[in-house]
ZALUMTI-786783 format. One line per field, with one value per residue: chain; x, y negated, z negated of N, C-alpha, C in turn. Coordinates in steps of 0.02 Angstrom, whole numbers, plus 50000, padded with zeros to 5 digits. Example, Ala and Ser with C-alpha at 12.3 -4.5 7.8 and 13.67 -1.06 7.14 Angstrom:
kette = A_A $
n.X = 50660_50642 $
n.Y = 50284_50112 $
n.Z = 49610_49646 $
ca.X = 50615_50684 $
ca.Y = 50225_50053 $
ca.Z = 49610_49643 $
c.X = 50660_50645 $
c.Y = 50165_49998 $
c.Z = 49610_49606 $
//
This chain:
kette = A_A_A_A_A_A_A_A_A_A_A_A_A_A_A_A_A_A_A_A_A_A_A_A_A_A_A_A_A_A_A_A_A_A_A_A_A_A_A_A_A_A_A_A_A_A_A_A_A_A_A_A_A_A_A_A_A_A_A_A_A_A_A_A_A_A_A_A_A_A_A_A_A_A_A_A_A_A_A_A_A_A_A_A_A_A_A_A_A_A_A_A_A_A_A_A_A_A_A_A_A_A_A_A_A_A_A_A_A_A_A_A_A_A_A_A_A_A_A_A_A_A_A_A_A_A_A_A_A_A_A_A_A_A_A_A_A_A_A_A_A_A_A_A_A_A_A_A_A_A_A_A_A_A_A_A_A_A_A_A_A_A_A_A_A_A_A_A_A_A_A_A_A_A_A_A_A_A_A_A_A_A_A_A_A_A_A_A_A_A_A_A_A_A_A_A_A_A_A_A_A_A_A_A_A_A_A_A_A_A_A_A_A_A_A_A_A_A_A_A_A_A_A_A_A_A_A_A_A_A_A_A_A_A_A_A_A_A_A_A_A_A_A_A_A_A_A_A_A_A_A_A_A_A_A_A_A_A_A_A_A_A_A_A_A_A_A_A_A_A_A_A_A_A_A_A_A_A_A_A_A_A_A_A_A_A_A $
n.X = 56010_55964_56076_56097_56140_56206_56104_56023_55887_55851_55858_55741_55659_55673_55608_55496_55433_55445_55368_55242_55229_55232_55111_55034_55028_54945_54990_55067_55234_55370_55499_55676_55735_55621_55567_55674_55680_55559_55584_55691_55815_55968_55985_56077_56109_55982_55983_56089_56038_55928_56009_56099_55990_55909_55969_55932_55874_55790_55692_55661_55607_55486_55403_55401_55341_55208_55012_54969_55062_55056_54953_55014_55128_55044_54999_55110_55207_55144_55125_55102_55044_55116_55018_55012_55050_55165_55147_55240_55294_55437_55578_55669_55730_55764_55789_55777_55957_55968_55976_55857_55808_55686_55567_55413_55315_55235_55052_55008_55100_55082_54949_54956_55003_55128_55173_55328_55397_55546_55578_55688_55714_55756_55798_55829_55919_55828_55794_55681_55657_55647_55665_55583_55648_55620_55649_55659_55747_55763_55750_55724_55573_55489_55459_55457_55410_55411_55391_55290_55186_55247_55355_55302_55194_55212_55286_55196_55097_55184_55222_55110_55043_55080_55052_55099_55227_55410_55478_55634_55749_55873_55970_56088_56095_56031_56069_56140_56041_55947_56027_56070_55955_55896_55985_55964_56056_56164_56122_56010_55862_55707_55566_55433_55281_55110_54955_54895_54831_54868_55025_55021_54972_55090_55199_55157_55168_55312_55349_55344_55432_55565_55511_55412_55219_55079_54898_54782_54664_54743_54836_54740_54699_54809_54831_54745_54609_54515_54402_54412_54457_54441_54497_54619_54673_54673_54752_54888_54892_54916_55047_55196_55329_55360_55419_55533_55448_55352_55224_55198_55188_55070_54924_54756_54632_54599_54698_54725_54799_54771_54784_54902_55001_55093_55067_55021_55096_55222_55227_55204_55335_55429_55380_55399_55533_55589_55545_55634_55759_55765_55753_55851_55942_55941_55973_55878_55870_55935_55946 $
n.Y = 45165_45250_45274_45313_45390_45324_45307_45304_45365_45358_45240_45182_45251_45182_45071_45080_45126_45022_44931_44989_44960_44825_44792_44839_44735_44632_44551_44452_44380_44496_44502_44531_44593_44663_44733_44821_44896_44951_45056_45140_45115_45007_44834_44783_44882_44890_44783_44771_44894_44830_44720_44811_44863_44767_44640_44535_44461_44527_44452_44369_44474_44528_44416_44462_44581_44560_44573_44480_44457_44484_44411_44292_44315_44328_44197_44116_44186_44224_44327_44277_44387_44430_44413_44489_44648_44764_44863_44982_45119_45122_45038_44923_44856_44748_44780_44750_44753_44848_44935_44973_45097_45167_45284_45357_45493_45578_45558_45684_45788_45736_45792_45931_45954_45981_46079_46192_46104_46063_46043_45952_45945_45852_45803_45654_45536_45364_45205_45195_45316_45500_45542_45606_45657_45684_45756_45748_45817_45699_45598_45508_45561_45561_45496_45505_45469_45541_45500_45479_45575_45696_45822_45939_45915_45810_45861_45949_45854_45781_45887_45943_45865_45897_46038_46151_46130_46188_46201_46182_46177_46069_45960_45903_45889_45791_45679_45581_45480_45474_45426_45286_45246_45237_45173_45033_44984_44987_45100_45179_45309_45332_45431_45423_45485_45500_45446_45366_45242_45223_45214_45077_45020_45022_44979_44848_44836_44845_44711_44635_44520_44562_44549_44465_44460_44531_44535_44672_44628_44541_44627_44692_44602_44577_44684_44669_44735_44660_44671_44805_44839_44928_45038_45014_45000_45148_45188_45122_45191_45319_45298_45386_45369_45285_45150_45122_45091_44964_44999_44936_44806_44750_44683_44668_44528_44463_44457_44579_44733_44845_45001_45126_45257_45337_45306_45169_45111_45137_45065_44923_44904_44916_44788_44695_44726_44657_44549_44501_44516_44452_44312_44310_44306_44179_44112_44076_44156_44137_44137 $
n.Z = 43617_43774_43902_44082_44224_44374_44527_44668_44670_44544_44499_44577_44496_44379_44418_44437_44334_44247_44312_44286_44179_44154_44224_44140_44047_44093_44168_44108_44055_44017_43912_43937_43846_43790_43903_43926_43809_43804_43906_43865_43859_43868_43860_43924_44020_44080_44157_44245_44334_44395_44470_44529_44615_44668_44684_44605_44454_44305_44267_44365_44441_44409_44448_44576_44553_44512_44526_44612_44690_44834_44879_44876_44960_45077_45095_45110_45191_45308_45448_45623_45751_45927_46054_46176_46197_46251_46372_46399_46330_46275_46200_46107_45961_45817_45649_45471_45449_45532_45685_45806_45909_46009_46083_46137_46117_46260_46311_46346_46283_46162_46142_46148_46020_45963_46019_46074_46016_45943_45768_45654_45482_45309_45144_45070_44960_44923_44905_44862_44794_44827_44998_45131_45284_45469_45615_45794_45939_46005_45905_45750_45686_45583_45412_45250_45097_44943_44793_44736_44757_44780_44827_44897_44948_45021_45126_45189_45228_45327_45427_45458_45549_45668_45701_45782_45807_45779_45636_45552_45402_45404_45349_45379_45509_45544_45472_45533_45576_45491_45364_45414_45438_45296_45239_45274_45366_45524_45663_45724_45807_45862_45884_45924_45876_45924_45961_46099_46065_45916_45936_46003_45885_45800_45857_45846_45731_45700_45760_45628_45536_45421_45247_45268_45299_45372_45421_45434_45516_45607_45667_45745_45824_45892_45978_46072_46028_45942_45854_45813_45670_45559_45641_45662_45541_45518_45585_45552_45432_45477_45515_45551_45515_45406_45312_45403_45524_45484_45393_45258_45260_45315_45260_45165_45219_45122_45029_44952_44942_45005_45097_45060_45125_45051_44922_44834_44712_44777_44885_44828_44781_44885_44955_44868_44847_44956_44986_44871_44900_45003_44965_44871_44968_45014_44915_44821_44696_44578_44404 $
ca.X = 55964_55991_56109_56079_56182_56162_56087_55962_55821_55847_55841_55677_55619_55660_55589_55428_55411_55444_55298_55190_55228_55216_55028_54991_55011_54898_55015_55109_55304_55406_55574_55726_55747_55559_55555_55735_55657_55529_55606_55723_55882_56010_55976_56137_56111_55932_56005_56126_55995_55895_56051_56129_55923_55868_55994_55895_55861_55711_55644_55641_55578_55430_55368_55385_55297_55147_54982_54967_55131_55034_54921_55059_55154_55001_55001_55170_55248_55112_55164_55052_55098_55121_54948_55032_55082_55208_55106_55276_55304_55485_55589_55728_55713_55809_55736_55832_56017_55955_55954_55798_55798_55624_55531_55353_55292_55175_54984_54996_55151_55044_54894_54988_55012_55195_55193_55366_55439_55583_55593_55741_55712_55811_55789_55883_55907_55839_55803_55591_55638_55677_55634_55590_55654_55610_55694_55673_55826_55753_55772_55677_55493_55450_55485_55388_55420_55382_55397_55204_55143_55284_55400_55270_55121_55237_55309_55124_55078_55214_55223_55034_55019_55114_55060_55121_55311_55458_55518_55698_55782_55945_55992_56160_56102_55996_56097_56165_56001_55923_56054_56068_55872_55874_56027_55962_56117_56184_56090_55963_55837_55630_55537_55357_55222_55069_54906_54925_54820_54922_55084_55019_54974_55141_55244_55145_55203_55384_55349_55320_55493_55570_55492_55351_55170_55026_54845_54741_54648_54793_54851_54689_54696_54863_54820_54683_54549_54491_54335_54438_54478_54436_54535_54697_54698_54673_54817_54930_54892_54947_55114_55228_55392_55371_55481_55569_55381_55342_55152_55188_55189_54999_54883_54690_54644_54601_54765_54742_54862_54739_54813_54971_54986_55125_55050_55016_55163_55288_55206_55207_55396_55436_55366_55443_55609_55593_55547_55665_55820_55759_55751_55931_55993_55933_56010_55835_55865_55976_55911 $
ca.Y = 45159_45302_45232_45369_45413_45281_45338_45285_45396_45341_45156_45185_45288_45129_45004_45115_45127_44926_44895_45023_44913_44742_44801_44858_44674_44609_44497_44419_44408_44528_44470_44578_44653_44713_44793_44873_44941_45003_45098_45159_45081_44946_44760_44770_44929_44876_44721_44818_44918_44768_44681_44845_44895_44723_44590_44475_44467_44567_44403_44345_44519_44524_44380_44502_44651_44557_44605_44431_44449_44502_44345_44229_44336_44303_44117_44073_44221_44274_44335_44287_44426_44415_44434_44537_44708_44783_44925_45028_45153_45120_44989_44918_44786_44748_44798_44732_44756_44913_44926_45036_45114_45216_45303_45376_45567_45558_45581_45761_45807_45729_45835_45995_45951_45988_46153_46197_46043_46093_45972_45961_45896_45852_45756_45615_45476_45315_45147_45210_45380_45530_45529_45662_45630_45738_45745_45786_45796_45618_45538_45513_45576_45553_45486_45501_45455_45595_45499_45483_45639_45762_45863_45999_45867_45757_45894_45957_45798_45764_45949_45961_45831_45927_46105_46190_46134_46251_46153_46207_46129_46056_45884_45889_45883_45739_45640_45525_45457_45470_45385_45227_45225_45225_45126_44963_44962_45039_45119_45242_45304_45317_45468_45416_45541_45488_45440_45295_45188_45213_45196_45012_44983_45036_44927_44782_44830_44828_44646_44583_44519_44566_44488_44446_44504_44510_44570_44730_44602_44513_44666_44732_44549_44570_44743_44679_44753_44632_44697_44882_44814_44988_45101_44972_45041_45206_45204_45099_45228_45381_45294_45439_45328_45251_45111_45091_45071_44941_44999_44924_44745_44751_44671_44636_44454_44440_44466_44636_44776_44887_45067_45156_45331_45360_45276_45103_45081_45129_44987_44866_44906_44890_44723_44661_44719_44638_44473_44473_44530_44384_44260_44306_44283_44105_44068_44069_44207_44124_44114 $
ca.Z = 43681_43831_43966_44115_44276_44433_44575_44700_44638_44466_44512_44593_44442_44333_44440_44439_44256_44237_44363_44243_44099_44186_44242_44064_44004_44124_44219_44048_44083_43975_43913_43967_43786_43781_43949_43908_43753_43822_43950_43824_43911_43849_43910_43988_44071_44125_44192_44316_44364_44435_44503_44593_44657_44723_44687_44565_44383_44285_44248_44435_44493_44381_44490_44631_44551_44496_44554_44646_44739_44888_44909_44885_45037_45124_45110_45124_45245_45349_45527_45680_45807_45991_46084_46211_46182_46314_46384_46403_46267_46237_46177_46049_45907_45753_45566_45415_45479_45584_45763_45815_45978_46013_46146_46106_46170_46318_46279_46368_46239_46081_46135_46125_45936_45947_46049_46098_45992_45883_45717_45588_45412_45265_45099_45062_44901_44957_44862_44842_44777_44877_45052_45175_45359_45512_45685_45857_45974_46038_45851_45691_45702_45519_45368_45200_45012_44892_44728_44696_44795_44767_44890_44946_44984_45069_45179_45210_45276_45392_45454_45486_45602_45726_45681_45827_45803_45743_45584_45522_45363_45425_45334_45411_45574_45554_45442_45565_45595_45431_45311_45420_45416_45219_45207_45306_45432_45578_45718_45741_45857_45836_45915_45901_45913_45909_46013_46130_46030_45872_45950_46012_45834_45780_45904_45831_45654_45719_45757_45568_45509_45347_45179_45293_45301_45410_45397_45472_45582_45652_45695_45798_45882_45938_46023_46120_45991_45876_45820_45782_45617_45533_45677_45656_45476_45495_45641_45504_45373_45516_45532_45520_45508_45345_45306_45473_45563_45419_45387_45193_45279_45322_45194_45196_45224_45045_45006_44935_44979_45062_45051_45076_45124_45009_44856_44822_44696_44826_44947_44800_44780_44944_44977_44821_44853_45035_44974_44813_44933_45050_44928_44849_45026_45040_44856_44777_44651_44521_44341 $
c.X = 55994_56014_56109_56135_56144_56166_56014_55896_55822_55829_55768_55636_55622_55620_55496_55400_55415_55391_55242_55179_55227_55132_55010_54980_54971_54923_55065_55161_55322_55473_55618_55728_55674_55561_55607_55708_55610_55512_55648_55797_55901_55984_56016_56141_56057_55968_56055_56103_55979_55948_56085_56066_55913_55899_55980_55890_55801_55681_55630_55601_55533_55387_55348_55336_55222_55106_54957_55013_55099_54997_54976_55103_55106_54977_55047_55227_55185_55133_55094_55084_55077_55060_54958_55088_55104_55169_55164_55273_55373_55523_55657_55712_55770_55763_55791_55895_56016_55942_55922_55822_55725_55587_55461_55336_55236_55115_54985_55045_55102_54979_54909_54997_55093_55215_55263_55432_55479_55610_55636_55710_55752_55764_55842_55867_55870_55814_55725_55592_55658_55634_55641_55612_55655_55627_55686_55740_55830_55757_55706_55597_55452_55483_55448_55441_55383_55368_55326_55176_55190_55314_55353_55217_55160_55267_55236_55113_55117_55216_55159_55007_55049_55118_55081_55205_55340_55491_55576_55726_55847_55963_56049_56157_56066_56008_56117_56124_55970_55953_56058_55992_55856_55926_56020_56014_56133_56124_56065_55902_55766_55615_55446_55298_55152_55016_54926_54901_54855_54993_55086_55026_55046_55194_55228_55168_55282_55403_55350_55391_55489_55550_55427_55283_55115_54962_54810_54707_54688_54809_54811_54694_54750_54861_54764_54610_54529_54433_54349_54457_54500_54497_54590_54711_54704_54743_54871_54947_54928_55010_55160_55303_55395_55433_55501_55506_55350_55271_55144_55170_55119_54962_54813_54694_54634_54651_54770_54779_54830_54780_54884_54984_55023_55132_55071_55079_55223_55290_55224_55294_55426_55443_55408_55523_55635_55595_55593_55741_55814_55771_55831_55974_55998_55955_55945_55827_55907_55944_55955 $
c.Y = 45224_45278_45302_45355_45346_45313_45310_45295_45375_45264_45150_45178_45218_45080_45024_45109_45058_44905_44928_44973_44858_44755_44795_44782_44626_44535_44440_44443_44439_44511_44537_44640_44685_44761_44861_44930_44990_45069_45146_45158_45008_44887_44765_44814_44914_44825_44745_44852_44876_44734_44724_44848_44833_44673_44535_44497_44507_44508_44388_44415_44528_44486_44428_44563_44643_44572_44551_44405_44438_44458_44301_44255_44308_44232_44086_44122_44270_44269_44332_44327_44411_44444_44486_44580_44742_44857_44982_45064_45159_45055_44969_44853_44801_44737_44785_44726_44820_44906_44999_45058_45170_45215_45344_45439_45534_45589_45662_45795_45813_45788_45909_46003_45998_46070_46157_46126_46080_46019_45995_45921_45908_45806_45729_45562_45416_45283_45153_45281_45419_45535_45586_45637_45691_45718_45790_45794_45729_45557_45539_45511_45560_45539_45459_45499_45496_45568_45495_45554_45698_45792_45887_45960_45837_45817_45941_45930_45779_45825_45957_45908_45847_45999_46143_46194_46175_46184_46201_46135_46121_45967_45855_45864_45822_45668_45577_45467_45438_45405_45323_45194_45192_45177_45034_44932_45008_45056_45177_45259_45334_45373_45473_45455_45526_45475_45364_45225_45165_45205_45099_44976_44982_44990_44880_44768_44812_44759_44591_44573_44543_44516_44457_44488_44500_44549_44612_44687_44562_44563_44683_44675_44557_44628_44737_44713_44722_44654_44788_44868_44895_45041_45073_45000_45097_45214_45189_45153_45298_45371_45342_45427_45267_45200_45068_45040_45022_44931_44956_44838_44718_44743_44675_44543_44424_44433_44541_44684_44808_44968_45078_45219_45365_45329_45197_45075_45082_45056_44932_44849_44886_44812_44662_44653_44673_44559_44453_44465_44465_44320_44240_44277_44207_44062_44047_44105_44192_44099_44106 $
c.Z = 43726_43877_44012_44184_44344_44477_44598_44685_44570_44465_44525_44542_44387_44360_44433_44365_44234_44255_44322_44191_44108_44184_44167_44008_44030_44151_44168_44061_44016_43973_43930_43906_43777_43837_43935_43866_43765_43865_43916_43864_43860_43878_43954_44044_44110_44165_44247_44337_44418_44494_44574_44644_44700_44715_44652_44498_44367_44291_44323_44456_44453_44425_44549_44636_44534_44538_44619_44679_44805_44914_44927_44964_45088_45143_45122_45172_45295_45425_45583_45732_45877_46011_46136_46199_46229_46322_46396_46321_46261_46232_46133_46017_45855_45696_45511_45466_45527_45642_45779_45890_45971_46082_46103_46167_46213_46277_46316_46294_46154_46081_46124_46061_45922_45971_46075_46071_45926_45842_45664_45547_45362_45210_45085_45026_44957_44896_44830_44825_44836_44939_45109_45249_45402_45579_45728_45884_46005_45978_45803_45701_45642_45475_45296_45137_44964_44815_44695_44728_44770_44840_44929_44981_45026_45132_45223_45256_45351_45446_45493_45533_45676_45710_45720_45839_45770_45701_45541_45472_45376_45423_45364_45474_45593_45529_45458_45581_45528_45385_45336_45414_45356_45188_45237_45356_45457_45634_45722_45796_45813_45908_45897_45937_45885_45971_46045_46086_45946_45886_45964_45920_45798_45791_45876_45765_45642_45732_45695_45554_45433_45306_45197_45280_45361_45398_45467_45544_45650_45698_45762_45846_45930_45986_46060_46105_45930_45827_45798_45721_45574_45573_45664_45588_45469_45553_45599_45438_45399_45531_45506_45500_45458_45339_45377_45532_45502_45407_45304_45202_45300_45268_45207_45192_45173_45011_44953_44971_45021_45042_45076_45074_45058_44928_44845_44770_44739_44868_44898_44788_44828_44964_44937_44813_44912_45019_44912_44854_44992_45018_44890_44908_45035_44966_44803_44701_44575_44457_44284 $
//
């Protein structure tokens, strides 16, 4: 069997391939040996990859990767959001082990489509494949995952949101914000660039605890627009700072995943990663 070097992108690649194999079985569990064989890895190395990436065994992780996992999250870890969303467009909060400080661009700045704005960007490894980070001098303004769509599409998508901004590749300059964001610890800043309604929705997403989920209709209720579920879904999909503003935690009332801008396999992996990490921390992962 082929054993390959360890790195974050490689780990996610293994998880994505395992997810495809599990889906192909229609929900039937595969043994460690079977999965390892299909992925051309030794069982011991396969076990190490899982342990390092998510902290649980492949057997337990399959439970988190199944299509029905979202429904279980909705039944067991549904979050009712606060009905009052602060009208101010600045604040602070804790996500994972990361302390976030955020502020929002004014409506006038947003209307100028980034004119006069200098944005630096760089590519960074993450637990979910290669990530594209963008930042102004006030904080991270973009975070995308290129595993499903590719580098060119990810860059065109984020940069196209602020077409009149100036973009400069300078990973070193923004690493102090990007690396803590992708490493789940430390402190970083966000500069939310969006319309006022979008920012209200994104602030609601920041209130969903790690390992929990909510629904698009609950978000609509919490921002004072209970009938605007479709508009909320659009705003969730336009979230430019994926993962940190956790749009992957928004599901349909039916338990369906809904959409995910950077690919549903990435969304499923994020939900599984968070749930597995939380359960492992509560001593539920031993098999």
